[in-house]
C-alpha positions as a Markdown table, in Angstrom:
| # | Residue | x | y | z |
|---|---|---|---|---|
| 1 | Met | -56.0 | 54.9 | -115.1 |
| 2 | Ala | -59.3 | 54.0 | -113.3 |
| 3 | Val | -59.9 | 50.0 | -112.9 |
| 4 | Ser | -62.5 | 48.8 | -115.3 |
| 5 | Ala | -65.6 | 46.7 | -114.0 |
| 6 | His | -64.9 | 43.3 | -114.3 |
| 7 | Asn | -67.1 | 40.1 | -113.0 |
| 8 | Val | -66.0 | 39.8 | -109.2 |
| 9 | Thr | -66.0 | 36.4 | -107.5 |
| 10 | Thr | -68.4 | 35.9 | -104.5 |
| 11 | Lys | -70.1 | 33.4 | -102.7 |
| 12 | Arg | -72.7 | 32.9 | -105.4 |
| 13 | Asp | -69.7 | 31.5 | -107.2 |
| 14 | Ile | -69.1 | 28.7 | -105.1 |
| 15 | Val | -69.7 | 25.7 | -107.6 |
| 16 | Lys | -68.4 | 22.7 | -105.3 |
| 17 | Glu | -68.9 | 23.4 | -101.4 |
| 18 | Leu | -65.9 | 22.3 | -99.2 |
| 19 | Gln | -65.7 | 18.6 | -98.9 |
| 20 | Phe | -63.3 | 16.1 | -97.9 |
| 21 | Val | -61.8 | 12.6 | -98.0 |
| 22 | Thr | -59.4 | 10.4 | -95.5 |
| 23 | Glu | -56.1 | 9.7 | -97.2 |
| 24 | Gly | -56.1 | 6.8 | -94.8 |
| 25 | Asp | -54.1 | 6.0 | -91.8 |
| 26 | Ser | -50.9 | 7.8 | -92.8 |
| 27 | Val | -49.2 | 6.8 | -89.3 |
| 28 | Thr | -49.0 | 3.5 | -89.8 |
| 29 | Thr | -48.5 | 4.0 | -93.9 |
| 30 | Pro | -46.6 | 7.4 | -94.0 |
| 31 | Ser | -46.6 | 7.3 | -97.8 |
| 32 | Leu | -50.5 | 8.2 | -98.0 |
| 33 | Tyr | -49.7 | 11.4 | -96.4 |
| 34 | Gly | -50.6 | 14.2 | -98.8 |
| 35 | Ala | -51.7 | 12.0 | -101.6 |
| 36 | Thr | -55.8 | 11.8 | -102.5 |
| 37 | Pro | -57.0 | 8.4 | -103.3 |
| 38 | Ser | -57.8 | 8.0 | -106.7 |
| 39 | Ser | -61.4 | 8.2 | -107.8 |
| 40 | Ser | -62.3 | 9.0 | -104.5 |
| 41 | Thr | -66.1 | 9.7 | -103.2 |
| 42 | Phe | -65.8 | 13.5 | -101.2 |
| 43 | Ala | -68.1 | 14.1 | -98.0 |
| 44 | Leu | -69.5 | 17.8 | -97.3 |
| 45 | Val | -68.5 | 19.5 | -94.3 |
| 46 | Gly | -71.9 | 20.7 | -93.4 |
| 47 | Asn | -73.7 | 24.1 | -93.6 |
| 48 | Asn | -73.0 | 27.6 | -93.5 |
| 49 | Thr | -69.2 | 26.9 | -94.2 |
| 50 | Glu | -66.6 | 29.9 | -93.9 |
| 51 | Ile | -63.1 | 28.9 | -95.2 |
| 52 | Asn | -60.0 | 30.7 | -94.2 |
| 53 | Ile | -57.0 | 30.1 | -96.3 |
| 54 | Gln | -53.7 | 30.9 | -94.7 |
| 55 | Pro | -50.6 | 30.1 | -96.7 |
| 56 | Asp | -47.4 | 31.5 | -95.2 |
| 57 | Val | -44.7 | 31.6 | -97.7 |
| 58 | Gln | -41.4 | 32.7 | -96.2 |
| 59 | His | -38.8 | 34.6 | -97.6 |
| 60 | Met | -35.3 | 36.1 | -96.6 |
| 61 | Asp | -34.0 | 39.5 | -97.7 |
| 62 | Val | -30.4 | 39.6 | -99.5 |
| 63 | Ser | -28.5 | 43.0 | -98.8 |
| 64 | Val | -25.1 | 43.9 | -100.2 |
| 65 | Leu | -22.7 | 46.2 | -98.6 |
| 66 | Gly | -22.7 | 49.8 | -100.5 |
| 67 | Ser | -26.4 | 49.9 | -100.9 |
| 68 | Glu | -29.0 | 50.8 | -98.3 |
| 69 | Asp | -31.7 | 49.0 | -100.0 |
| 70 | Val | -32.7 | 45.3 | -100.2 |
| 71 | Ile | -31.7 | 43.9 | -103.5 |
| 72 | Asp | -33.5 | 40.4 | -103.7 |
| 73 | Ala | -35.7 | 38.2 | -101.5 |
| 74 | Val | -35.3 | 34.3 | -101.6 |
| 75 | Lys | -38.3 | 31.8 | -100.8 |
| 76 | Thr | -37.0 | 29.4 | -97.8 |
| 77 | Gln | -40.3 | 27.6 | -97.1 |
| 78 | Ser | -43.9 | 27.5 | -97.5 |
| 79 | Leu | -46.1 | 26.6 | -94.7 |
| 80 | Tyr | -50.0 | 25.9 | -95.2 |
| 81 | Ala | -53.0 | 26.2 | -92.5 |
| 82 | Phe | -56.6 | 26.8 | -93.2 |
| 83 | Thr | -59.3 | 27.7 | -90.8 |
| 84 | Leu | -63.1 | 26.2 | -91.5 |
| 85 | Arg | -66.1 | 27.3 | -89.7 |
| 86 | Asn | -69.6 | 25.6 | -90.1 |
| 87 | Asn | -72.6 | 24.4 | -88.5 |
| 88 | Pro | -72.3 | 20.5 | -88.3 |
| 89 | Val | -74.9 | 18.1 | -89.4 |
| 90 | Asp | -73.1 | 15.3 | -87.6 |
| 91 | Leu | -69.6 | 14.8 | -85.9 |
| 92 | Thr | -67.6 | 12.8 | -88.7 |
| 93 | Leu | -65.1 | 15.7 | -89.5 |
| 94 | Trp | -64.7 | 16.3 | -85.5 |
| 95 | Lys | -63.4 | 12.8 | -84.9 |
| 96 | Tyr | -60.2 | 13.2 | -86.5 |
| 97 | Leu | -59.4 | 16.0 | -83.8 |
| 98 | Trp | -61.4 | 14.3 | -80.9 |
| 99 | Asn | -60.4 | 10.9 | -81.1 |
| 100 | Ser | -57.3 | 9.2 | -79.6 |
| 101 | Ser | -54.2 | 8.9 | -81.9 |
| 102 | Gly | -53.3 | 5.4 | -82.4 |
| 103 | Thr | -56.9 | 4.3 | -83.3 |
| 104 | Gly | -56.5 | 4.6 | -86.9 |
| 105 | Ala | -59.5 | 5.4 | -89.0 |
| 106 | Leu | -61.5 | 8.8 | -87.8 |
| 107 | Ser | -58.5 | 9.5 | -85.7 |
| 108 | Pro | -55.8 | 12.1 | -86.2 |
| 109 | Asp | -53.6 | 9.0 | -87.5 |
| 110 | Ser | -55.7 | 9.6 | -90.8 |
| 111 | Ser | -54.7 | 12.7 | -92.8 |
| 112 | Leu | -57.4 | 14.2 | -95.2 |
| 113 | Ser | -57.6 | 16.0 | -98.6 |
| 114 | Phe | -60.2 | 18.9 | -99.1 |
| 115 | Thr | -61.5 | 20.1 | -102.4 |
| 116 | Tyr | -63.7 | 23.0 | -103.4 |
| 117 | Ser | -64.4 | 24.8 | -106.5 |
| 118 | Phe | -65.5 | 28.2 | -107.4 |
| 119 | Asn | -66.2 | 30.2 | -110.8 |
| 120 | Leu | -63.6 | 33.0 | -111.7 |
| 121 | Asn | -65.2 | 35.2 | -114.6 |
| 122 | Gly | -67.5 | 32.2 | -115.5 |
| 123 | Thr | -64.8 | 29.4 | -115.4 |
| 124 | Glu | -64.8 | 27.1 | -112.8 |
| 125 | Tyr | -61.4 | 26.8 | -110.3 |
| 126 | Tyr | -60.5 | 23.8 | -107.9 |
| 127 | Gln | -58.4 | 24.6 | -105.2 |
| 128 | His | -57.0 | 21.6 | -103.1 |
| 129 | Met | -55.8 | 21.1 | -99.4 |
| 130 | Arg | -53.9 | 17.8 | -98.9 |
| 131 | Gly | -51.9 | 16.4 | -96.3 |
| 132 | Cys | -54.2 | 18.0 | -93.6 |
| 133 | Arg | -54.9 | 17.1 | -89.9 |
| 134 | Pro | -56.5 | 19.2 | -87.3 |
| 135 | Thr | -54.6 | 21.2 | -84.6 |
| 136 | Ser | -57.3 | 22.6 | -82.8 |
| 137 | Gly | -61.3 | 23.0 | -82.8 |
| 138 | Thr | -64.3 | 24.3 | -80.9 |
| 139 | Leu | -67.9 | 23.4 | -80.6 |
| 140 | Ser | -70.3 | 25.0 | -79.3 |
| 141 | Val | -74.0 | 25.7 | -78.7 |
| 142 | Ser | -76.2 | 28.5 | -77.1 |
| 143 | Arg | -80.0 | 27.9 | -77.6 |
| 144 | Gly | -79.1 | 27.7 | -81.7 |
| 145 | Met | -77.2 | 25.7 | -84.0 |
| 146 | Trp | -74.2 | 24.1 | -82.9 |
| 147 | Asp | -70.8 | 26.0 | -84.5 |
| 148 | Gln | -67.8 | 24.0 | -85.6 |
| 149 | Thr | -64.5 | 25.8 | -86.0 |
| 150 | Met | -61.6 | 23.7 | -86.9 |
| 151 | Thr | -58.2 | 24.6 | -87.9 |
| 152 | Phe | -55.8 | 22.3 | -90.3 |
| 153 | Ile | -52.0 | 22.3 | -90.9 |
| 154 | Cys | -51.4 | 21.1 | -94.7 |
| 155 | Lys | -48.5 | 19.7 | -96.7 |
| 156 | Asp | -50.1 | 21.9 | -99.5 |
| 157 | Ile | -52.6 | 24.3 | -100.6 |
| 158 | Thr | -53.0 | 24.2 | -104.5 |
| 159 | Val | -53.0 | 27.1 | -106.8 |
| 160 | Pro | -56.7 | 27.2 | -108.1 |
| 161 | Ala | -56.7 | 25.7 | -111.6 |
| 162 | Thr | -59.2 | 24.4 | -114.2 |
| 163 | Ser | -58.6 | 20.9 | -113.9 |
| 164 | Thr | -60.1 | 19.0 | -110.9 |
| 165 | Gly | -56.3 | 17.7 | -110.0 |
| 166 | Asp | -58.3 | 14.4 | -108.1 |
| 167 | Gly | -57.0 | 11.4 | -109.8 |
| 168 | Gly | -59.4 | 8.7 | -111.6 |
| 169 | Thr | -62.9 | 9.7 | -111.4 |
| 170 | Pro | -63.5 | 11.1 | -108.3 |
| 171 | Val | -67.3 | 11.9 | -106.7 |
| 172 | Tyr | -68.1 | 15.2 | -105.2 |
| 173 | Gln | -71.3 | 15.9 | -103.3 |
| 174 | Ser | -73.9 | 18.7 | -104.2 |
| 175 | Ser | -74.8 | 21.3 | -102.1 |
| 176 | Glu | -75.9 | 20.2 | -98.3 |
| 177 | Thr | -79.7 | 20.6 | -98.8 |
| 178 | Thr | -80.6 | 17.1 | -97.5 |
| 179 | Ser | -79.7 | 17.1 | -93.8 |
| 180 | Ser | -80.2 | 19.9 | -91.4 |
| 181 | Pro | -77.4 | 21.3 | -88.8 |
| 182 | Val | -77.6 | 19.9 | -85.6 |
| 183 | Val | -79.6 | 22.5 | -82.8 |
| 184 | His | -79.6 | 22.7 | -79.0 |
| 185 | Ser | -82.6 | 20.8 | -78.8 |
| 186 | Asp | -81.5 | 17.9 | -80.6 |
| 187 | Gly | -79.6 | 16.4 | -77.5 |
| 188 | Gly | -82.8 | 16.5 | -75.8 |
| 189 | Gly | -83.8 | 18.0 | -72.1 |
| 190 | Asn | -81.0 | 18.8 | -69.9 |
| 191 | Pro | -78.0 | 17.6 | -72.3 |
| 192 | Phe | -75.2 | 18.5 | -69.7 |
| 193 | Thr | -74.1 | 16.1 | -66.7 |
| 194 | Trp | -71.7 | 16.7 | -64.2 |
| 195 | Asn | -70.7 | 13.7 | -61.8 |
| 196 | Ser | -73.6 | 12.0 | -63.0 |
| 197 | Val | -75.9 | 14.9 | -62.3 |
| 198 | Thr | -77.8 | 16.6 | -64.8 |
| 199 | Tyr | -77.4 | 20.5 | -64.8 |
| 200 | Gly | -79.5 | 23.0 | -66.6 |
| 201 | Glu | -77.3 | 25.2 | -68.8 |
| 202 | Arg | -77.6 | 28.2 | -71.4 |
| 203 | Ser | -74.5 | 27.6 | -73.1 |
| 204 | Phe | -71.8 | 25.1 | -73.8 |
| 205 | Ser | -68.6 | 25.1 | -75.3 |
| 206 | Thr | -65.6 | 22.4 | -75.7 |
| 207 | Thr | -62.1 | 23.0 | -77.3 |
| 208 | Val | -59.5 | 20.6 | -78.3 |
| 209 | Asn | -55.9 | 21.6 | -79.1 |
| 210 | Arg | -53.2 | 19.2 | -80.5 |
| 211 | Asn | -49.3 | 19.7 | -80.8 |
| 212 | Met | -48.2 | 18.5 | -84.1 |
| 213 | Ala | -44.5 | 17.0 | -84.8 |
| 214 | Val | -43.9 | 18.8 | -88.2 |
| 215 | Met | -41.2 | 17.1 | -90.3 |
| 216 | Ala | -39.6 | 20.0 | -92.5 |
| 217 | Val | -36.3 | 19.1 | -94.3 |
| 218 | Asn | -33.5 | 20.8 | -95.8 |
| 219 | Gly | -34.1 | 20.5 | -99.9 |
| 220 | Glu | -37.9 | 20.7 | -99.6 |
| 221 | Asn | -40.1 | 24.2 | -99.5 |
| 222 | Asp | -43.0 | 22.3 | -98.4 |
| 223 | Ile | -43.3 | 20.1 | -95.0 |
| 224 | Thr | -42.7 | 16.7 | -95.5 |
| 225 | Tyr | -44.7 | 14.7 | -93.0 |
| 226 | Thr | -46.8 | 15.6 | -89.6 |
| 227 | Lys | -48.0 | 13.3 | -86.8 |
| 228 | Ala | -50.2 | 14.6 | -83.7 |
| 229 | Thr | -48.6 | 14.2 | -80.3 |
| 230 | Asp | -50.3 | 16.1 | -77.3 |
| 231 | Arg | -54.2 | 16.6 | -76.6 |
| 232 | Gly | -55.5 | 19.2 | -74.4 |
| 233 | Ile | -59.2 | 19.1 | -73.8 |
| 234 | Thr | -61.4 | 21.9 | -72.2 |
| 235 | Phe | -64.9 | 23.1 | -71.6 |
| 236 | Thr | -67.0 | 25.8 | -70.4 |
| 237 | Ser | -70.4 | 26.2 | -69.6 |
| 238 | Asp | -72.9 | 28.7 | -68.0 |
| 239 | Val | -75.2 | 26.6 | -65.5 |
| 240 | Phe | -78.2 | 27.7 | -63.8 |
| 241 | Ser | -77.1 | 27.7 | -60.1 |
| 242 | Gly | -79.4 | 25.1 | -57.7 |
| 243 | Thr | -80.6 | 23.0 | -60.7 |
| 244 | Asp | -81.4 | 19.4 | -59.6 |
| 245 | Ser | -78.2 | 19.7 | -57.0 |
| 246 | Asn | -77.4 | 22.0 | -54.0 |
| 247 | Glu | -76.1 | 25.4 | -54.8 |
| 248 | Thr | -72.5 | 24.7 | -53.7 |
| 249 | Thr | -71.4 | 21.8 | -55.6 |
| 250 | Met | -69.8 | 23.7 | -58.4 |
| 251 | Tyr | -67.8 | 26.1 | -56.0 |
| 252 | Thr | -66.9 | 23.2 | -53.7 |
| 253 | Asp | -65.5 | 21.0 | -56.8 |
| 254 | Tyr | -63.7 | 23.8 | -57.8 |
| 255 | Glu | -62.0 | 24.5 | -54.4 |
| 256 | Ala | -61.2 | 21.0 | -53.8 |
| 257 | Glu | -59.9 | 20.4 | -57.4 |
| 258 | Thr | -62.0 | 17.5 | -57.6 |
| 259 | Ala | -62.1 | 15.3 | -60.6 |
| 260 | Arg | -65.2 | 14.4 | -61.8 |
| 261 | Ala | -66.8 | 12.7 | -65.2 |
| 262 | Ala | -68.7 | 15.1 | -67.4 |
| 263 | Ser | -70.8 | 14.5 | -70.4 |
| 264 | Tyr | -72.9 | 16.6 | -73.1 |
| 265 | Lys | -75.5 | 15.0 | -75.2 |
| 266 | Phe | -75.0 | 16.3 | -78.9 |
| 267 | Lys | -77.7 | 14.6 | -80.6 |
| 268 | Ser | -80.2 | 11.9 | -78.9 |
| 269 | Ser | -80.5 | 10.2 | -82.2 |
| 270 | Gly | -78.0 | 7.6 | -82.6 |
| 271 | Ser | -76.9 | 8.6 | -78.7 |
| 272 | Ile | -74.0 | 10.9 | -79.7 |
| 273 | Thr | -72.3 | 12.1 | -76.7 |
| 274 | Leu | -69.2 | 14.1 | -75.7 |
| 275 | Thr | -67.8 | 12.4 | -72.7 |
| 276 | Tyr | -65.1 | 13.7 | -70.5 |
| 277 | Ala | -63.1 | 11.7 | -68.0 |
| 278 | Asn | -61.4 | 13.5 | -64.9 |
| 279 | Ala | -62.6 | 16.8 | -65.3 |
| 280 | Ile | -61.5 | 19.5 | -63.0 |
| 281 | Ile | -62.9 | 22.9 | -62.6 |
| 282 | Thr | -60.2 | 25.5 | -63.4 |
| 283 | Asp | -62.2 | 28.5 | -63.2 |
| 284 | Tyr | -65.1 | 29.5 | -61.6 |
| 285 | Ser | -67.4 | 32.8 | -61.2 |
| 286 | His | -71.0 | 33.9 | -60.6 |
| 287 | Thr | -72.6 | 37.3 | -60.4 |
| 288 | His | -75.1 | 38.9 | -58.1 |
| 289 | Ala | -76.2 | 42.3 | -59.5 |
| 290 | Ala | -78.6 | 44.6 | -57.8 |
| 291 | Gly | -79.7 | 45.8 | -61.5 |
| 292 | Ser | -80.3 | 42.4 | -62.9 |
| 293 | Ala | -83.5 | 40.3 | -63.1 |
| 294 | Asp | -81.5 | 37.5 | -64.6 |
| 295 | Ala | -81.1 | 33.9 | -62.8 |
| 296 | Leu | -78.0 | 33.2 | -61.1 |
| 297 | Ile | -75.6 | 31.9 | -63.4 |
| 298 | Glu | -72.3 | 29.7 | -62.6 |
| 299 | Ser | -69.7 | 30.0 | -65.1 |
| 300 | Ile | -67.2 | 27.2 | -65.4 |
| 301 | Thr | -64.1 | 26.4 | -67.1 |
| 302 | Cys | -63.1 | 22.6 | -66.9 |
| 303 | Arg | -59.9 | 20.5 | -68.2 |
| 304 | Ala | -60.5 | 16.8 | -68.8 |
| 305 | Glu | -57.8 | 14.3 | -68.6 |
| 306 | Ser | -59.5 | 12.7 | -71.6 |
| 307 | Cys | -62.4 | 12.0 | -73.7 |
| 308 | Thr | -64.2 | 9.0 | -74.9 |
| 309 | Asn | -64.0 | 8.3 | -78.5 |
| 310 | Leu | -67.0 | 9.1 | -80.7 |
């Protein structure tokens, strides 16, 4: 029998765009973890958002002697994660990944709740991600809008339901129409510095990875608690050779594993700058090609010991 036509759900059916609120410092107060505060005021994540929900419901097969087939499967645990990609209007959400642990608000100590809604056959459904902490993220720009990608581990991702599921009287935001995404020129001229020297570059990308301690106990299918532990900070850039410096600086620093301060101005307004301490170049390359009219580019990959809180 052929499948009958029905009203499919598309991006047009998103009612409330993805937005978030902090659950509070759930390291200092673990009971806050996974609980959306009542009557919260949510904030939008940015423009051009893409959400990839990644539930991992795990089962174990049951077999018996005398049969070649599996007779049952039992659920053992549920692991939840999601990835978002967008063009940010600021770095508010990024701070929960970037900033140092142990600093409370706007750091990995504060867990987050996310909410969005969409129409299914004309009825609005809400889906919630609670007890969220970022495990990795990348900010990148190449003469366009900044791209932000972040992956979160969650205590729970709810089944879509028609009730809001957020206690009290939550305040949801309408679509992001008042703020424009940050673009490469918002950082002003020559935003990249290495050892306090400005370099022209055509692309920049920075990644933060965090290991997460996960508390998963017998008797519960969902995880009970998470806490950020290690932080790894890297960045890459394609630098125009010979810009405001001698042409051997990058390669010399790579060979000697010389640690340098580095920075990249995200936005001149408000002086929002990504600042790195004790960065070393871990990979270096440049290419001369007879058939190319391009300027010589030095491609560098760097690892930073730490970064300055935003």
